[in-house]
Structure formats: structure tokens, C-alpha cells
PDB file of N, CA, C and O in Angstrom:
ATOM      1  N   GLU A   1      -5.656  17.829  19.938  1.00  0.00           N
ATOM      2  CA  GLU A   1      -6.163  18.391  18.915  1.00  0.00           C
ATOM      3  C   GLU A   1      -7.424  17.996  18.722  1.00  0.00           C
ATOM      4  O   GLU A   1      -7.427  16.765  18.724  1.00  0.00           O
ATOM      5  N   PHE A   2      -8.665  18.494  18.531  1.00  0.00           N
ATOM      6  CA  PHE A   2      -9.812  18.154  18.015  1.00  0.00           C
ATOM      7  C   PHE A   2     -10.323  18.912  16.159  1.00  0.00           C
ATOM      8  O   PHE A   2     -10.244  20.113  15.903  1.00  0.00           O
ATOM      9  N   GLY A   3     -10.708  18.052  15.351  1.00  0.00           N
ATOM     10  CA  GLY A   3     -10.866  18.952  13.864  1.00  0.00           C
ATOM     11  C   GLY A   3     -10.353  18.502  12.969  1.00  0.00           C
ATOM     12  O   GLY A   3      -9.245  18.084  13.308  1.00  0.00           O
ATOM     13  N   VAL A   4     -10.513  18.378  12.165  1.00  0.00           N
ATOM     14  CA  VAL A   4      -9.776  17.937  10.904  1.00  0.00           C
ATOM     15  C   VAL A   4      -8.346  18.995  10.525  1.00  0.00           C
ATOM     16  O   VAL A   4      -8.234  20.219  10.455  1.00  0.00           O
ATOM     17  N   LYS A   5      -7.829  18.392  10.422  1.00  0.00           N
ATOM     18  CA  LYS A   5      -6.375  19.015  10.050  1.00  0.00           C
ATOM     19  C   LYS A   5      -5.768  19.011   8.050  1.00  0.00           C
ATOM     20  O   LYS A   5      -6.082  18.271   7.117  1.00  0.00           O
ATOM     21  N   CYS A   6      -5.010  19.976   8.124  1.00  0.00           N
ATOM     22  CA  CYS A   6      -4.920  19.899   6.694  1.00  0.00           C
ATOM     23  C   CYS A   6      -3.505  19.293   6.715  1.00  0.00           C
ATOM     24  O   CYS A   6      -2.537  19.328   7.476  1.00  0.00           O
ATOM     25  N   PRO A   7      -3.923  18.533   5.148  1.00  0.00           N
ATOM     26  CA  PRO A   7      -2.493  17.358   5.481  1.00  0.00           C
ATOM     27  C   PRO A   7      -0.951  17.825   5.166  1.00  0.00           C
ATOM     28  O   PRO A   7       0.138  17.298   5.393  1.00  0.00           O
ATOM     29  N   LYS A   8      -1.474  19.433   4.348  1.00  0.00           N
ATOM     30  CA  LYS A   8       0.362  19.990   3.576  1.00  0.00           C
ATOM     31  C   LYS A   8       0.637  20.742   5.635  1.00  0.00           C
ATOM     32  O   LYS A   8       1.587  20.588   6.402  1.00  0.00           O
ATOM     33  N   CYS A   9      -0.570  21.428   5.794  1.00  0.00           N
ATOM     34  CA  CYS A   9       0.508  21.883   7.066  1.00  0.00           C
ATOM     35  C   CYS A   9       0.353  21.659   8.387  1.00  0.00           C
ATOM     36  O   CYS A   9       0.498  22.601   9.166  1.00  0.00           O
ATOM     37  N   LEU A  10       0.059  20.480   8.814  1.00  0.00           N
ATOM     38  CA  LEU A  10      -0.901  19.933   9.710  1.00  0.00           C
ATOM     39  C   LEU A  10      -1.647  20.780  11.074  1.00  0.00           C
ATOM     40  O   LEU A  10      -1.858  20.585  12.271  1.00  0.00           O
ATOM     41  N   ARG A  11      -1.890  21.865  10.000  1.00  0.00           N
ATOM     42  CA  ARG A  11      -3.070  22.993  11.244  1.00  0.00           C
ATOM     43  C   ARG A  11      -4.531  22.237  11.020  1.00  0.00           C
ATOM     44  O   ARG A  11      -4.916  21.625  10.024  1.00  0.00           O
ATOM     45  N   VAL A  12      -5.256  22.498  12.347  1.00  0.00           N
ATOM     46  CA  VAL A  12      -6.604  22.002  12.295  1.00  0.00           C
ATOM     47  C   VAL A  12      -7.103  23.264  11.368  1.00  0.00           C
ATOM     48  O   VAL A  12      -6.480  24.319  11.256  1.00  0.00           O
ATOM     49  N   ILE A  13      -8.131  23.005  10.838  1.00  0.00           N
ATOM     50  CA  ILE A  13      -9.254  23.101   9.865  1.00  0.00           C
ATOM     51  C   ILE A  13     -10.335  24.459  10.664  1.00  0.00           C
ATOM     52  O   ILE A  13     -11.449  24.074  11.017  1.00  0.00           O
ATOM     53  N   PHE A  14     -10.145  25.278  10.803  1.00  0.00           N
ATOM     54  CA  PHE A  14     -11.513  25.725  11.572  1.00  0.00           C
ATOM     55  C   PHE A  14     -13.005  26.261  10.526  1.00  0.00           C
ATOM     56  O   PHE A  14     -12.863  26.254   9.304  1.00  0.00           O
ATOM     57  N   ALA A  15     -13.836  26.527  10.902  1.00  0.00           N
ATOM     58  CA  ALA A  15     -15.074  26.950  10.193  1.00  0.00           C
ATOM     59  C   ALA A  15     -14.926  28.141   9.515  1.00  0.00           C
ATOM     60  O   ALA A  15     -15.651  28.366   8.546  1.00  0.00           O
ATOM     61  N   LYS A  16     -13.993  29.040   9.921  1.00  0.00           N
ATOM     62  CA  LYS A  16     -13.656  30.139   8.951  1.00  0.00           C
ATOM     63  C   LYS A  16     -12.840  30.042   7.966  1.00  0.00           C
ATOM     64  O   LYS A  16     -12.614  31.043   7.287  1.00  0.00           O
ATOM     65  N   ASP A  17     -12.386  29.137   7.754  1.00  0.00           N
ATOM     66  CA  ASP A  17     -11.052  29.117   6.650  1.00  0.00           C
ATOM     67  C   ASP A  17     -11.874  28.809   5.857  1.00  0.00           C
ATOM     68  O   ASP A  17     -12.970  28.316   6.124  1.00  0.00           O
ATOM     69  N   TRP A  18     -11.280  29.158   4.373  1.00  0.00           N
ATOM     70  CA  TRP A  18     -11.631  28.999   3.213  1.00  0.00           C
ATOM     71  C   TRP A  18     -10.638  27.495   3.051  1.00  0.00           C
ATOM     72  O   TRP A  18      -9.613  27.230   3.680  1.00  0.00           O
ATOM     73  N   VAL A  19     -11.271  26.730   2.089  1.00  0.00           N
ATOM     74  CA  VAL A  19     -10.573  25.521   1.973  1.00  0.00           C
ATOM     75  C   VAL A  19     -10.809  24.864   0.858  1.00  0.00           C
ATOM     76  O   VAL A  19     -11.848  25.418   0.498  1.00  0.00           O
ATOM     77  N   ARG A  20     -10.557  24.018   0.006  1.00  0.00           N
ATOM     78  CA  ARG A  20     -10.428  22.721  -0.811  1.00  0.00           C
ATOM     79  C   ARG A  20     -10.617  21.538  -0.352  1.00  0.00           C
ATOM     80  O   ARG A  20     -10.087  21.329   0.739  1.00  0.00           O
ATOM     81  N   LYS A  21     -11.247  20.612  -0.856  1.00  0.00           N
ATOM     82  CA  LYS A  21     -11.573  19.204  -0.700  1.00  0.00           C
ATOM     83  C   LYS A  21     -11.168  18.379  -1.988  1.00  0.00           C
ATOM     84  O   LYS A  21     -11.738  18.529  -3.069  1.00  0.00           O
ATOM     85  N   ALA A  22      -9.947  17.339  -1.733  1.00  0.00           N
ATOM     86  CA  ALA A  22     -10.012  16.639  -2.946  1.00  0.00           C
ATOM     87  C   ALA A  22      -9.548  15.121  -2.084  1.00  0.00           C
ATOM     88  O   ALA A  22      -8.470  14.845  -1.558  1.00  0.00           O
ATOM     89  N   ARG A  23     -10.957  14.213  -2.195  1.00  0.00           N
ATOM     90  CA  ARG A  23     -10.771  12.773  -1.812  1.00  0.00           C
ATOM     91  C   ARG A  23     -11.475  12.981  -0.500  1.00  0.00           C
ATOM     92  O   ARG A  23     -12.599  13.383  -0.197  1.00  0.00           O
ATOM     93  N   GLU A  24     -10.473  12.587   0.143  1.00  0.00           N
ATOM     94  CA  GLU A  24     -10.902  12.358   1.851  1.00  0.00           C
ATOM     95  C   GLU A  24     -10.279  13.383   2.924  1.00  0.00           C
ATOM     96  O   GLU A  24     -10.394  13.311   4.148  1.00  0.00           O
ATOM     97  N   PHE A  25      -9.431  14.582   1.999  1.00  0.00           N
ATOM     98  CA  PHE A  25      -8.636  15.447   2.176  1.00  0.00           C
ATOM     99  C   PHE A  25      -9.439  16.545   1.973  1.00  0.00           C
ATOM    100  O   PHE A  25     -10.336  16.653   1.137  1.00  0.00           O
ATOM    101  N   THR A  26      -8.905  17.714   3.141  1.00  0.00           N
ATOM    102  CA  THR A  26      -9.458  19.031   3.295  1.00  0.00           C
ATOM    103  C   THR A  26      -8.031  20.441   3.495  1.00  0.00           C
ATOM    104  O   THR A  26      -7.176  20.690   4.345  1.00  0.00           O
ATOM    105  N   TYR A  27      -8.302  20.820   2.665  1.00  0.00           N
ATOM    106  CA  TYR A  27      -7.099  21.681   2.491  1.00  0.00           C
ATOM    107  C   TYR A  27      -7.121  23.254   2.774  1.00  0.00           C
ATOM    108  O   TYR A  27      -7.808  23.961   2.036  1.00  0.00           O
ATOM    109  N   HIS A  28      -6.301  23.895   3.951  1.00  0.00           N
ATOM    110  CA  HIS A  28      -6.562  25.359   3.778  1.00  0.00           C
ATOM    111  C   HIS A  28      -6.395  25.639   2.322  1.00  0.00           C
ATOM    112  O   HIS A  28      -5.646  24.857   1.736  1.00  0.00           O
ATOM    113  N   ILE A  29      -6.917  26.559   1.642  1.00  0.00           N
ATOM    114  CA  ILE A  29      -6.825  27.074   0.608  1.00  0.00           C
ATOM    115  C   ILE A  29      -5.597  27.634   0.030  1.00  0.00           C
ATOM    116  O   ILE A  29      -5.323  27.257  -1.109  1.00  0.00           O
ATOM    117  N   ALA A  30      -4.899  28.367   0.540  1.00  0.00           N
ATOM    118  CA  ALA A  30      -3.625  28.396  -0.002  1.00  0.00           C
ATOM    119  C   ALA A  30      -2.430  27.302   0.798  1.00  0.00           C
ATOM    120  O   ALA A  30      -1.263  27.679   0.913  1.00  0.00           O
ATOM    121  N   CYS A  31      -2.911  25.833   1.356  1.00  0.00           N
ATOM    122  CA  CYS A  31      -2.251  24.681   0.987  1.00  0.00           C
ATOM    123  C   CYS A  31      -1.958  23.885  -0.065  1.00  0.00           C
ATOM    124  O   CYS A  31      -1.003  23.136  -0.268  1.00  0.00           O
ATOM    125  N   PHE A  32      -3.123  24.213  -0.844  1.00  0.00           N
ATOM    126  CA  PHE A  32      -3.651  23.692  -1.900  1.00  0.00           C
ATOM    127  C   PHE A  32      -2.957  24.214  -3.319  1.00  0.00           C
ATOM    128  O   PHE A  32      -3.375  24.924  -4.233  1.00  0.00           O
ATOM    129  N   ALA A  33      -1.570  23.458  -3.048  1.00  0.00           N
ATOM    130  CA  ALA A  33      -0.898  23.172  -4.180  1.00  0.00           C
ATOM    131  C   ALA A  33      -0.192  22.626  -4.854  1.00  0.00           C
ATOM    132  O   ALA A  33       0.361  21.814  -4.112  1.00  0.00           O
ATOM    133  N   CYS A  34       0.190  22.515  -5.830  1.00  0.00           N
ATOM    134  CA  CYS A  34       1.450  21.565  -6.500  1.00  0.00           C
ATOM    135  C   CYS A  34       2.501  20.795  -5.549  1.00  0.00           C
ATOM    136  O   CYS A  34       3.441  21.552  -5.309  1.00  0.00           O
ATOM    137  N   ASP A  35       2.605  19.923  -5.119  1.00  0.00           N
ATOM    138  CA  ASP A  35       4.092  19.155  -4.341  1.00  0.00           C
ATOM    139  C   ASP A  35       5.033  19.466  -5.056  1.00  0.00           C
ATOM    140  O   ASP A  35       5.987  19.508  -4.279  1.00  0.00           O
ATOM    141  N   SER A  36       5.364  19.700  -5.992  1.00  0.00           N
ATOM    142  CA  SER A  36       5.974  19.232  -7.242  1.00  0.00           C
ATOM    143  C   SER A  36       7.051  21.238  -6.866  1.00  0.00           C
ATOM    144  O   SER A  36       8.045  21.655  -6.272  1.00  0.00           O
ATOM    145  N   CYS A  37       5.918  21.753  -7.713  1.00  0.00           N
ATOM    146  CA  CYS A  37       6.299  23.460  -7.810  1.00  0.00           C
ATOM    147  C   CYS A  37       5.739  23.725  -7.108  1.00  0.00           C
ATOM    148  O   CYS A  37       5.815  24.950  -7.200  1.00  0.00           O
ATOM    149  N   LYS A  38       4.953  23.474  -6.125  1.00  0.00           N
ATOM    150  CA  LYS A  38       4.295  24.597  -4.713  1.00  0.00           C
ATOM    151  C   LYS A  38       3.431  25.818  -5.399  1.00  0.00           C
ATOM    152  O   LYS A  38       3.328  26.928  -4.878  1.00  0.00           O
ATOM    153  N   ARG A  39       2.863  25.462  -6.575  1.00  0.00           N
ATOM    154  CA  ARG A  39       1.897  26.841  -7.207  1.00  0.00           C
ATOM    155  C   ARG A  39       1.114  26.387  -6.534  1.00  0.00           C
ATOM    156  O   ARG A  39       1.215  25.231  -6.124  1.00  0.00           O
ATOM    157  N   GLN A  40      -0.037  27.295  -6.191  1.00  0.00           N
ATOM    158  CA  GLN A  40      -0.849  27.205  -5.602  1.00  0.00           C
ATOM    159  C   GLN A  40      -2.320  26.941  -7.077  1.00  0.00           C
ATOM    160  O   GLN A  40      -2.416  27.620  -8.099  1.00  0.00           O
ATOM    161  N   LEU A  41      -2.988  26.090  -6.773  1.00  0.00           N
ATOM    162  CA  LEU A  41      -3.445  25.777  -8.068  1.00  0.00           C
ATOM    163  C   LEU A  41      -5.480  26.424  -7.699  1.00  0.00           C
ATOM    164  O   LEU A  41      -6.170  26.410  -6.680  1.00  0.00           O
ATOM    165  N   SER A  42      -5.723  26.866  -9.050  1.00  0.00           N
ATOM    166  CA  SER A  42      -6.689  27.663  -9.281  1.00  0.00           C
ATOM    167  C   SER A  42      -8.019  27.053  -9.432  1.00  0.00           C
ATOM    168  O   SER A  42      -8.012  25.887  -9.827  1.00  0.00           O
ATOM    169  N   THR A  43      -9.238  27.638  -9.182  1.00  0.00           N
ATOM    170  CA  THR A  43     -10.310  26.971  -9.658  1.00  0.00           C
ATOM    171  C   THR A  43     -10.410  26.569 -11.351  1.00  0.00           C
ATOM    172  O   THR A  43     -10.047  27.388 -12.195  1.00  0.00           O
ATOM    173  N   GLY A  44     -10.869  25.403 -11.674  1.00  0.00           N
ATOM    174  CA  GLY A  44     -11.415  25.209 -13.065  1.00  0.00           C
ATOM    175  C   GLY A  44     -10.308  24.437 -13.550  1.00  0.00           C
ATOM    176  O   GLY A  44     -10.406  24.096 -14.729  1.00  0.00           O
ATOM    177  N   GLU A  45      -8.908  23.948 -12.708  1.00  0.00           N
ATOM    178  CA  GLU A  45      -7.515  23.575 -13.624  1.00  0.00           C
ATOM    179  C   GLU A  45      -7.953  22.235 -12.732  1.00  0.00           C
ATOM    180  O   GLU A  45      -8.778  22.042 -11.839  1.00  0.00           O
ATOM    181  N   GLU A  46      -6.755  21.219 -13.591  1.00  0.00           N
ATOM    182  CA  GLU A  46      -6.965  19.769 -13.154  1.00  0.00           C
ATOM    183  C   GLU A  46      -5.812  19.492 -12.557  1.00  0.00           C
ATOM    184  O   GLU A  46      -4.648  19.732 -12.878  1.00  0.00           O
ATOM    185  N   PHE A  47      -6.455  18.768 -11.330  1.00  0.00           N
ATOM    186  CA  PHE A  47      -4.887  18.579 -10.682  1.00  0.00           C
ATOM    187  C   PHE A  47      -4.852  16.791 -10.634  1.00  0.00           C
ATOM    188  O   PHE A  47      -5.660  16.064 -11.210  1.00  0.00           O
ATOM    189  N   ALA A  48      -3.820  16.393  -9.879  1.00  0.00           N
ATOM    190  CA  ALA A  48      -4.314  14.741  -9.416  1.00  0.00           C
ATOM    191  C   ALA A  48      -3.312  14.216  -7.780  1.00  0.00           C
ATOM    192  O   ALA A  48      -2.344  14.684  -7.182  1.00  0.00           O
ATOM    193  N   LEU A  49      -4.155  13.120  -7.605  1.00  0.00           N
ATOM    194  CA  LEU A  49      -3.809  13.088  -6.161  1.00  0.00           C
ATOM    195  C   LEU A  49      -3.379  11.566  -6.350  1.00  0.00           C
ATOM    196  O   LEU A  49      -4.063  10.649  -6.804  1.00  0.00           O
ATOM    197  N   ARG A  50      -1.951  11.536  -5.844  1.00  0.00           N
ATOM    198  CA  ARG A  50      -1.503   9.974  -6.165  1.00  0.00           C
ATOM    199  C   ARG A  50      -1.063   9.940  -4.386  1.00  0.00           C
ATOM    200  O   ARG A  50      -0.485  10.907  -3.888  1.00  0.00           O
ATOM    201  N   GLY A  51      -1.366   8.916  -3.702  1.00  0.00           N
ATOM    202  CA  GLY A  51      -1.439   8.972  -2.249  1.00  0.00           C
ATOM    203  C   GLY A  51      -2.243  10.121  -1.857  1.00  0.00           C
ATOM    204  O   GLY A  51      -3.347  10.503  -2.244  1.00  0.00           O
ATOM    205  N   ASP A  52      -1.178  10.721  -0.734  1.00  0.00           N
ATOM    206  CA  ASP A  52      -1.935  12.292  -0.402  1.00  0.00           C
ATOM    207  C   ASP A  52      -0.763  13.261  -0.740  1.00  0.00           C
ATOM    208  O   ASP A  52      -0.446  14.217  -0.033  1.00  0.00           O
ATOM    209  N   ARG A  53       0.088  12.757  -2.376  1.00  0.00           N
ATOM    210  CA  ARG A  53       0.677  13.932  -3.196  1.00  0.00           C
ATOM    211  C   ARG A  53      -0.196  14.913  -3.699  1.00  0.00           C
ATOM    212  O   ARG A  53      -0.677  14.231  -4.604  1.00  0.00           O
ATOM    213  N   LEU A  54      -0.671  15.823  -3.780  1.00  0.00           N
ATOM    214  CA  LEU A  54      -1.260  16.456  -4.948  1.00  0.00           C
ATOM    215  C   LEU A  54      -0.128  17.328  -5.875  1.00  0.00           C
ATOM    216  O   LEU A  54       0.771  18.094  -5.526  1.00  0.00           O
ATOM    217  N   LEU A  55      -0.516  16.930  -7.025  1.00  0.00           N
ATOM    218  CA  LEU A  55       0.084  17.401  -8.139  1.00  0.00           C
ATOM    219  C   LEU A  55      -0.207  18.215  -9.034  1.00  0.00           C
ATOM    220  O   LEU A  55      -1.083  17.667  -9.703  1.00  0.00           O
ATOM    221  N   CYS A  56       0.072  19.482  -9.558  1.00  0.00           N
ATOM    222  CA  CYS A  56      -0.590  20.056 -11.125  1.00  0.00           C
ATOM    223  C   CYS A  56      -0.786  19.078 -12.489  1.00  0.00           C
ATOM    224  O   CYS A  56      -0.065  18.083 -12.562  1.00  0.00           O
ATOM    225  N   LYS A  57      -1.532  19.289 -13.324  1.00  0.00           N
ATOM    226  CA  LYS A  57      -1.588  18.416 -14.326  1.00  0.00           C
ATOM    227  C   LYS A  57      -0.278  17.945 -15.073  1.00  0.00           C
ATOM    228  O   LYS A  57      -0.109  16.854 -15.618  1.00  0.00           O
ATOM    229  N   PRO A  58       0.957  19.398 -14.951  1.00  0.00           N
ATOM    230  CA  PRO A  58       1.815  18.880 -15.963  1.00  0.00           C
ATOM    231  C   PRO A  58       3.066  18.093 -15.008  1.00  0.00           C
ATOM    232  O   PRO A  58       4.072  17.567 -15.484  1.00  0.00           O
ATOM    233  N   HIS A  59       2.686  18.173 -13.463  1.00  0.00           N
ATOM    234  CA  HIS A  59       3.755  17.643 -12.939  1.00  0.00           C
ATOM    235  C   HIS A  59       3.104  15.981 -12.683  1.00  0.00           C
ATOM    236  O   HIS A  59       3.719  14.975 -12.328  1.00  0.00           O
ATOM    237  N   TYR A  60       1.853  16.125 -12.966  1.00  0.00           N
ATOM    238  CA  TYR A  60       1.825  14.555 -12.645  1.00  0.00           C
ATOM    239  C   TYR A  60       1.961  13.971 -13.973  1.00  0.00           C
ATOM    240  O   TYR A  60       1.815  12.750 -14.038  1.00  0.00           O
ATOM    241  N   ILE A  61       2.232  14.659 -15.121  1.00  0.00           N
ATOM    242  CA  ILE A  61       1.979  14.114 -16.356  1.00  0.00           C
ATOM    243  C   ILE A  61       3.761  13.704 -16.313  1.00  0.00           C
ATOM    244  O   ILE A  61       4.284  12.590 -16.345  1.00  0.00           O
ATOM    245  N   ASP A  62       4.303  14.863 -16.242  1.00  0.00           N
ATOM    246  CA  ASP A  62       6.019  14.591 -16.320  1.00  0.00           C
ATOM    247  C   ASP A  62       6.500  13.261 -15.550  1.00  0.00           C
ATOM    248  O   ASP A  62       7.357  12.533 -16.050  1.00  0.00           O
ATOM    249  N   LEU A  63       5.736  12.907 -13.957  1.00  0.00           N
ATOM    250  CA  LEU A  63       6.318  11.827 -13.549  1.00  0.00           C
ATOM    251  C   LEU A  63       5.355  10.624 -14.241  1.00  0.00           C
ATOM    252  O   LEU A  63       5.948   9.552 -14.122  1.00  0.00           O
ATOM    253  N   ILE A  64       4.492  10.515 -14.698  1.00  0.00           N
ATOM    254  CA  ILE A  64       3.970   9.240 -15.137  1.00  0.00           C
ATOM    255  C   ILE A  64       4.628   9.273 -16.971  1.00  0.00           C
ATOM    256  O   ILE A  64       4.022   8.435 -17.638  1.00  0.00           O
ATOM    257  N   GLU A  65       5.394   9.839 -17.565  1.00  0.00           N
ATOM    258  CA  GLU A  65       6.435   9.508 -18.284  1.00  0.00           C
ATOM    259  C   GLU A  65       7.443   9.522 -18.564  1.00  0.00           C
ATOM    260  O   GLU A  65       8.018   9.272 -19.623  1.00  0.00           O
ATOM    261  N   GLY A  66       7.943   9.993 -17.085  1.00  0.00           N
ATOM    262  CA  GLY A  66       9.530  10.042 -16.903  1.00  0.00           C
ATOM    263  C   GLY A  66       9.853   8.781 -15.774  1.00  0.00           C
ATOM    264  O   GLY A  66      11.006   8.356 -15.843  1.00  0.00           O
ATOM    265  N   GLY A  67       9.121   8.250 -14.925  1.00  0.00           N
ATOM    266  CA  GLY A  67       9.359   7.037 -13.895  1.00  0.00           C
ATOM    267  C   GLY A  67       8.551   6.129 -14.083  1.00  0.00           C
ATOM    268  O   GLY A  67       7.926   5.876 -15.113  1.00  0.00           O
ATOM    269  N   PRO A  68       8.532   5.434 -12.763  1.00  0.00           N
ATOM    270  CA  PRO A  68       7.745   4.311 -12.561  1.00  0.00           C
ATOM    271  C   PRO A  68       6.513   4.442 -12.281  1.00  0.00           C
ATOM    272  O   PRO A  68       6.225   5.324 -13.089  1.00  0.00           O
ATOM    273  N   GLY A  69       5.698   4.248 -11.808  1.00  0.00           N
ATOM    274  CA  GLY A  69       4.292   4.292 -11.040  1.00  0.00           C
ATOM    275  C   GLY A  69       3.276   4.234 -12.110  1.00  0.00           C
ATOM    276  O   GLY A  69       2.112   4.606 -11.963  1.00  0.00           O
ATOM    277  N   ARG A  70       3.776   3.749 -13.187  1.00  0.00           N
ATOM    278  CA  ARG A  70       2.866   4.609 -14.578  1.00  0.00           C
ATOM    279  C   ARG A  70       0.845   3.436 -14.177  1.00  0.00           C
ATOM    280  O   ARG A  70      -0.251   3.735 -14.652  1.00  0.00           O
ATOM    281  N   GLY A  71       1.172   2.196 -13.182  1.00  0.00           N
ATOM    282  CA  GLY A  71      -0.369   1.695 -13.162  1.00  0.00           C
ATOM    283  C   GLY A  71      -1.117   1.859 -12.191  1.00  0.00           C
ATOM    284  O   GLY A  71      -2.099   1.239 -11.782  1.00  0.00           O
ATOM    285  N   ASN A  72      -0.348   3.130 -11.700  1.00  0.00           N
ATOM    286  CA  ASN A  72      -1.762   3.911 -10.285  1.00  0.00           C
ATOM    287  C   ASN A  72      -2.332   4.599 -11.482  1.00  0.00           C
ATOM    288  O   ASN A  72      -1.764   4.961 -12.513  1.00  0.00           O
ATOM    289  N   SER A  73      -3.901   4.725 -11.021  1.00  0.00           N
ATOM    290  CA  SER A  73      -4.783   5.642 -11.341  1.00  0.00           C
ATOM    291  C   SER A  73      -4.330   7.122 -10.736  1.00  0.00           C
ATOM    292  O   SER A  73      -3.624   7.280  -9.740  1.00  0.00           O
ATOM    293  N   PRO A  74      -4.811   8.006 -11.435  1.00  0.00           N
ATOM    294  CA  PRO A  74      -4.643   9.175 -11.309  1.00  0.00           C
ATOM    295  C   PRO A  74      -6.500   9.692 -10.724  1.00  0.00           C
ATOM    296  O   PRO A  74      -7.514   9.127 -11.134  1.00  0.00           O
ATOM    297  N   PHE A  75      -6.482  10.738  -9.826  1.00  0.00           N
ATOM    298  CA  PHE A  75      -7.570  11.131  -9.921  1.00  0.00           C
ATOM    299  C   PHE A  75      -7.332  12.713  -9.932  1.00  0.00           C
ATOM    300  O   PHE A  75      -6.859  13.622  -9.250  1.00  0.00           O
ATOM    301  N   PHE A  76      -8.003  12.434 -11.218  1.00  0.00           N
ATOM    302  CA  PHE A  76      -8.033  14.219 -12.151  1.00  0.00           C
ATOM    303  C   PHE A  76      -9.698  14.788 -11.506  1.00  0.00           C
ATOM    304  O   PHE A  76     -10.665  14.104 -11.172  1.00  0.00           O
ATOM    305  N   ILE A  77      -9.541  16.092 -11.513  1.00  0.00           N
ATOM    306  CA  ILE A  77     -10.864  17.023 -10.776  1.00  0.00           C
ATOM    307  C   ILE A  77     -10.619  18.343 -11.249  1.00  0.00           C
ATOM    308  O   ILE A  77      -9.506  18.868 -11.255  1.00  0.00           O
ATOM    309  N   ASN A  78     -11.786  18.929 -11.688  1.00  0.00           N
ATOM    310  CA  ASN A  78     -11.746  20.753 -11.801  1.00  0.00           C
ATOM    311  C   ASN A  78     -11.788  20.977 -10.328  1.00  0.00           C
ATOM    312  O   ASN A  78     -11.929  20.177  -9.403  1.00  0.00           O
ATOM    313  N   ILE A  79     -11.612  22.411 -10.348  1.00  0.00           N
ATOM    314  CA  ILE A  79     -11.417  22.712  -8.787  1.00  0.00           C
ATOM    315  C   ILE A  79     -13.344  23.865  -9.098  1.00  0.00           C
ATOM    316  O   ILE A  79     -13.867  24.458  -8.154  1.00  0.00           O
TER     317      ILE A  79
END
């Protein structure tokens, strides 16, 4: 198949689909959700990308306060 694929569901994204973009990733709007709590991220909400993991701000903070990987810079953005 040709075209951009959503990194969450791995399905092709069509021109008619509503999407969200973060870095080089393009997500279906329904797939743009925290990998930890599965909650869909809303307009204006901050999130972090760590590698290919998408995290809401609270779960990113939990991750860096509770575990290894403190040296990696997050990518925070408002939707």
C-alpha cells in the first residue's frame, strides 16, 4: 500500500481523514492518544513524544520522575 500510515493503528491515512501531526508522525485523530492511559489528546493539551511513544503530560512526568531515561529531551507541544 502507498501513502502515509498512522503509527498507532498502522492503517493508511487518506486525504479525507482528520489527522494530528507531531514531528514526522501523522496520526488519525482517534489514534492521537496517550500510550499509557489511552486517553485521546485534546486541542491545546501538552504532550510529549519519546521515540515513537506519545504521552500525555502527566504520564510523561510520571515516567521521568519514576524511572530511567531522564537524559532524553521530551518534545512538548500544544495541540
